[in-house]
N, C-alpha and C positions, 0 to 999 in steps of 0.2 A: 183972713189970716190963718195959716196952718200952724197948729200947735201940737207938739209931741204929746203922746198920751201913754200912760201905763196903768194897768189894773192895780188897785191898791186896796184889797180887802183887809180890814183890821181884825185882830183876834177877838175884840169885843163884838164886832158885827157878826162874825162867824159863830161866836158863842151863843148869841141870841137865836140864830137859826137852829143850831144843834139842840138847844134847850127846847125849842118848839117841836123838833122831830122826836126827841125823847118823851115829851109830854103828850104826844098825839093820842087821843082817845079812840082806839081801834074799834070800828063798828063791826057787827057780825058780817060774815061773808058766806055765800052758799057753799056747802060741803061739796067738794069735787068740781067746783065751777071753773077752776083755773082761769083762763082768759075769756071765757064765754060771756061773762056778765060785766066785764070791765077788767081793770088791771088785776092780775092774779095776786091773791093775798100772800102766798108763800114767797113769790118774787119780791113783792113790795116790802115785806118784813125783812128779807135778806138785804135789799137795797138800803133800807133805813139803818140796819145794823152796821152795814159797811160805811154808811154816811157818818154815823156817830163815832165809830170805833176805829176805822181803818183809812178813811178817805184823807189823803194828804192834800189839804187845801192850800198849804203853802207851795207845794209842788205844782198844784194846778195854777196858782197865780203866776209862778215862774213860767209855766208852759204857755199861759195866755199872753205873756210878755215876750215870747220867743221871737216874734216878727215885729218889725217897725210898724207902729201904728200912730194915728194922729186924729185930731178933730179939726173941722173947719166949718165956719158958718155958711150955710147955703139957704137963702131965703130966711125963714124963721127957725131953722133947725141947726143945731150943732151936730153935724154928721160925724160919726166915728168910722174910721176905715183903716184897714191894713194896707200898706203900700210897700211892696217889695220890688225894688228895681233890680232885675235879674241880669243875666248875661245879655239880654236884649239891649241893655244900656239906654233905656228911655225911648226906644224906637218901635216897640211892639206891645202896646198896652192891651191888657185883657181885664175887663170888669166882670166880676163874678158876684151874683146876687143870690142870697139865701131865701128861705121861706120860713113857714111856721110848722112845727115847733123847733126848727133848726135855729142856727145862729151863724155868725161869721166863723165860729169855731168848727163848724161843719166841714170846712175845707182845710183844716190843719194838716192833714196827711197828704195833701196834693200841692200846697203852695210852693214848697221848696222844689219839688220835682218839675213844676211848671216854670219856675223862675230860673232854675239852675240845672237843666237836664244833664249836663256833662258830669255832674256829681253822681249821677245814677246810671251811667253808661249810655246816656243819650247824646244827641247832637246839640251843640250850642245854638245852631240855627233855629232850633225849635223853641227857644226861650221866649218868655213873655215878661213884661213888667206886670205884676199881678196886683190888682186893686180889689179888695173885698170889704165893702161897707157893711155896717149894721143898718138895717132898715130903720126909718124914722119910727120911734116908739119902741124899738127893740134894743136890747143890750145896752151898749154905752152911747148910743145916739140919744139925743134929747127927745122928749115926749110931746106929742100934739095935745091940744086942749080938747079936741074932739076927733072922731075917726078921720084918718088920713090914709089914702089908699094907694093903689098900685100905679095908676097913671101919673099921679103927682110924684110918686117915688121915682119913676122913670125920668121925669123932668129934673128932679133934684140930682139924680145920679149923672145925668148928662151934663148938668152944670158943674158937678164935682169933677168930672173928667176933663171938660173943655176949659172952664173958667178958672177952676182952682188948681188943677194939676197941669193944665196946658197941653193936653192931648187933643188935637183937633180931629183925629179919627181914632177909632179903637174897635176892638172886638168885644163881644159881650156874651156871657153864658149864664144860664139860670135854670132851676127846677123849682117846683112848688110855686109859691108866690113869685120867686125869682124868675120862673119861666114866663109869667105874665108881665112882670116888669121888663124883662128882656124883650118880650114881644112888642111892648109899647115903645121901647127904645128903637126897635126896627121900624115900627109903624109910623111913629111921629118924630123920630130924631135920626132918620136914616142918613142924613147928610154927615153925621158924625159916627154913628154905630154902623160900620160898613158891612158887618156880617154878624149873625147871631147863631148861638148853639143852645139847644134846649134839651132837657131830659123830662119835660112835661109841657104839654100844650096848654095855653090859657085862652087865646083868642078863639072865637067860634065863628065859622063861616056863615054867610047869609043863607037863610033857608034851612029846611029840614033835610033829613037823609035823602040821598039821591038814588040809592040802589039797595039791594037786599043786604049786602055786607055792612053798609053804613047803618041801616035800620037795626040789624042784629046787634051791632056794637052799641048803638044808642040805648037799646033795651037792656043789654047786659050792664052798661054803665049805670043806668037808673036802678037796676036791681042791686048792684053793689053799693050804691049810695043809700038805698033803703037799709042795708045791713050795717054799713060802716060809716054812714054820713051823719049820725046824730050830732056829733061835735060841730059839723059845719052848719047845720040848721040852727043850732043854739047860738053859735058865735056870729052868724050873719044876721040874726034877728034880735036876740036879747043878750049881747055880750056882757052887759053890766051885771046881769043876774049871776053869771058865772064869776065875775070879778068879786062880788060880795062874798060868795062862798069861798073863794081861794085866798082872799086877803089874810095875811098872818098865818097861812096854812101851807108851809113848804111841802108837807107830805101829800096834801091834796094836789098841789101843783105838779109834783113829781109824778103822781099816779096819772094825771091827765096827759102829761107829756109822754111818759113811758108807754102808755097804751098806743099812742100814735106810732111810736118807733116800732113797737111790736107788730102792730097790725099792718103796717105799710112796708115792711122789709121782707127780703127774700130769705125765708127760713126753711126752704125746702131741703137743704143739705147741711145747714149749720144751726146750732142752737142760738137763742137770742143773745146770751152773754158771750158767745163766740164772736158774733157780729159786732156787738157793742159791749166791750169790757165795762164793768161797773164804774170805773173811774172816769172814762170818757163820757159815758151817759150822764153821770152826775155833774161833770163840768158844764155840759150843755144846759142841764137843768139849773145849775147854780147861776148861770148868767141871767136866767129869768128871775130867780128868787132874789138874788143880791141887787139887781137893778130895779126891781119892782115893775118889770115890763110884761109880766103875765097879763095884766089888765089891758094895756095898750096893744099888746100882741093880739088879744082877742078882738079888740076894736077894729083891727085891720080887716077883719071879715065884713063887718058892717059897712066899712068904707067901700067895699065892692059894689054894694047896692047904691050907695050915695053918689059914687063917681060914674057908674054905668059904663057903657060902651065895650063890654066884653064881646057882644055880638056885633060883627061887622055889618056894614050896610051893603046894599046890593051893588055888585061890581067892585067892592072894596077888598083889598088884600094887602098883607104886609109884603112889600116887594123887596125888602132887604133880604139878601141870600140867607137862607135858614137851613141849619143842620139839626138833625134830631137823633138822639141816642136812645134807643128803646131798651130799657132794662126790664127783663121779662118778669121779675118777681114783684112788680108793682101791682097790688091787688085791686086798688080802688080806681086810680086814675090811669087805666090801661091805655095802650096806644090805639088810636083810631085807625081805620083804614087809610092808606096813603092818599086815596082820592079826596077824603075829607080834609086831611091836613093841607093838601095842595090848593084847596079853595081858600084857605086862610093865609097861607104862606107861600112865598117863592122858595119851594123846598128843593135844595140842591144836594142834600146828602141825608141818607137814612142808614143808621147802623143798628142792626139787631144784635144786642149783647148776649153773651152766653148765660149770664147770671146777674144778680143785683136787683135792688128795688128802688123805692122812692128816694132814699137818702144816698144817692149813687156815690158821691165823693167819700162818704164815710164807710159805706158797705164794701165798695170795690174801687179803692183809690187808684190802683194801677190801670184798671180798665178805663176808668174815667180819664186819667191823664193821657193814656194812649189815644183815645178818641179825640180829645181836645187838641192834642198835638197834630194828629192827622188832619183834622178840620182846619187848624191854623195854617198848615202848609198850603191847603187849597184856597183859603180865604186871603192869604197874603199878609 
């Protein structure tokens, strides 16, 4: 059964969080360290001052309720999802999956443009019905009792689209964990997910690098993981240790999340707060804090090990037509050589973007929309 949903944070709940922020016992930070040792002290103190003194949480709640959203039981989960029936009128569904530490709110600047292009100078023929779920264990979706991962999420999302919403075929888009979920939709649910669009690859082709370009990319990727991947190694191995540290600590959660946004975004020509105004960054953080999903969001990494099958078998490939948008400011999960991607996917489209990083829909919403629309015309 589909049930309407609204975000409803109370003044008392918000007050408890803000009291914790005000009472935070600031540890020492290296002088002049800025972001080199973790989240910058100056930035974090500014964020917390804004949080307690200026953040319009009531406005944030109203903004989070701007689009129609619902919950529906799928297997053992109550899945939360935004569902905007646009100018497509129920005929052109697009499923968009977020990752960590993003949320369904990551797509707030693109939903209306994708659903109602004629409102923004576009063509009604490019419109989608837009469905944006919260991953199980994230945001307003219910929480698992133990780590639950990406392959299972693809199964749930396919059921949401086909059994709950009645779309027998659909298009799917994703980055970060959403990229792997979307790849599983193409790999294992291709009868329904008729084409997919990625801004990060998740599946790995069989075998090692096949040429010098692939070997150089693999080496560079490993080097960047050594520099920026400590979060991954912790969350994929001992996520509960992080959960013990973060519980009841909204400042710690904010610092952990903000560091990812800083390190993974395209800051070559814009400052961090130009890319992510403090109110938007805080609303994404508050979704984790207010729902207690920081813990189960970290578990999602351990589930990668327990579910397995990121590496494809010999001769195996995702045959669902796949488009890829390469946002060049992505510092950690950089684009592989096309030859590598084509061994994992039936790659039908590759777009090199002029700018933007890991959180493409938040960083460069217009570029994101433009490429998704163009892909949609090709995919049908």
